[in-house]
C-alpha angles and dihedrals in degrees: 000000000000125000092252091056091049091051092049092048091050091051091050091048091050090048092050093049093048093050094048092047090047092052091049091048089048090057090050092049091046092054098044115022116017095079090056095050093042089055091050096044104033100025093236139054112270107247099217119062100175120140090252094058090044089052088061101041104040097057089044091055091041092055090047092051092047102046130028090211091059091047091051092047095050096043097250098111102107096030106057105044095093095064115100126234093257089059093045098047100082091049092051093045091049091050093050092046090053091051093048092046094049093046091047091054092048092049092048092054 
């Protein structure tokens, strides 16, 4: 095995781990925190809590919590400031894990 192959395998392993951890964290966020933020942002609880709807909402909220520009762009700017850092942390970690996992897969290919 050459060094290039070892680097590509390590990137794919890191990407796989990040994606699996992000999916597990997405289930945790879906069970504990998404209803609260949906009520604050949308004004009602989102009726569908499938993994596919969570895959759209959780990164959107994570980006809004992480960057003010993203919050302004997605319309979350005035609605998410009252959440504390303990509430925001899983969304931000999930967002960063998804970015790292996706970039690792792209680099490995």
